[in-house]
N, C-alpha and C positions, 0 to 999 in steps of 0.2 A: 433556534438561533444560538442558544447556549452551547449546544454540542458542536456546532460549526466553529464558534469562537474558541472552544477548548482545543479542537483539532488544529486550527490555524496557529494558536498560541504555542501549543506543544511542538509543532513542526518548526515554527520560526525560532523558538528558543533553542531547539536542538541544532538547527543550522548554525546559529552563532556559537553554541558550545563546541560543535565539531569543526568550527573554522571554515564552514562552507559559505560561499557567497550566494548561490542560487541553486534552483532545481529545474531540470528540463521537463516541466509538466504542462507547458502551454502547447497549443496546436503546432504542428510541424516540429515538435521537439524543442521549441524555444524555451529559454530559461527565464525564471522570474525570481526576484529577491523576496517577493511577498506572495507565497503560495496561498491560495484560498481553498477552503474545504471542498467546494464543488470540484475543483480541478484535481485535488488530491484523491477524492473518492472516485472520480471518473477513471483514474488509472487502474481501478479494481473491477470495472464493469464486466470484463470478460472472464473473471475468475469463477470457475464452477467446480463443484465436487460431484463425481459420478460414482454410483455404486450399482452393481448388478448382482442380483441373487440368482444363483444356479443351484437348485436343490437345497442342500444344507450349507452351501458355500456362498460367502459374500465376496465378490471381487470389487476392489476399489481402484480407481484411477487417480493417483496422486496429483495434486495441483502443481503446476509448473509456474513458478513466479519469475518475473523478469528481474533483472538487476535493479531497475528503478523501483519496482514494487517491494523488493526486499529492503532497499534503502529507506523507502517511506515507512515501512513497518518498524525498522530500526529507529528512525527518528521519532516515531510515535511511542516507542518503548514496548513494542509488541514483538515477541519472539517469532520469527518467520517459520520456525518448525511447527508452530501451531497449525499451519496450513498443509501439513503433510510432508 
């Protein structure tokens, strides 16, 4: 519960700081002024990292983040480049 509260507080404060009214994280892309941790985390459920080893070579497939995912990471203070 503490982590959920920190995620929500961080995003909500960042929304105010950036002058944004809401985020489109509800079903059907609807916006909300009070994003919750489960809805925020839900936006990252499809993010996967793939590596294939072929002999001595490791092939990686970089993660492709959506604009909303990048925005959420920015609001959380996380550099999106962390994800490849």
